[in-house]
Residue, then its C-alpha position, 0 to 999 in steps of 0.5 A: x179452941x178447936x172448931x167443930x166440923x160442919x161435916x159429919x164424920x162416918x166411922x167404920x163401925x157406923x158403916x158396918x151397922x148400916x150394911x148389916x141393916x141393909x142386908x137384913x132388909x128384904x126386897x118387897x115382892x107383894x105379888x109373890x105367890x099370888x094365884x087366881x087374880x082376874x085378868x083384865x084382858x079375858x076376865x078369867x081368874x087365871x093370873x098367877x105370879x111369875x118370875x120368868x117374864x120377858x118384856x119384848x117391844x119395838x121402838x122405831x124398828x129396834x127390838x128391845x128384850x128385857x128378861x128375868x122380870x116378875x109380875x103376873x101372867x094369865x094362864x089363858x090368854x098370856x096377858x102380863x103385868x109387871x110388879x113395881x121392881x120390874x116396872x122400874x127396870x123397864x122404865x129406867x131402860x125405856x126412858x133413854x129411848x127416843x119415841x117417834x113415829x113413822x111417816x105415811x101418806x094418806x091416799x085416795x081410795x075411792x069416792x069419799x074414802x081415804x087409806x093409809x099404807x103402813x111401812x114394813x117396820x110397822x107391819x113387822x112390829x105389830x103383826x098386822x094382817x089384811x082384812x083385820x077389823x080396826x077401830x079409829x078414835x079421833x083425839x083431836x083434829x090432828x091426832x087419832x088412835x087406831x086399835x087393831x083386832x077390836 
């Protein structure tokens, strides 16, 4: 008596059927063709679907550019939001990158005031100008968030 294999046997016909089914399956682009969405940055109804978005950022002085992404772009202020497939591409690439920070020294400026000097890499990355307004949000005794241009 022949023993039945516990492993399934996949035939060529089964492979062809699966390939045909997968080829008919369309990529989901639920945002495609959308116009007039409210922009979270400028509160105008000017966000439209775009397929030529570029993800551009700096991680520890390294510039990362990912072109040919899709999502929403504001016609007024240029704010972008990426759709799910594009976000997955960005996440896959950025997951490999090590995040870190820059070491700075807190300096004494005058009576009761302290200051930070930003490294050149931070200035180049963030386009920080002198006399710009900033909001400092303390998170804990050792962490804070600085929002520039607020």
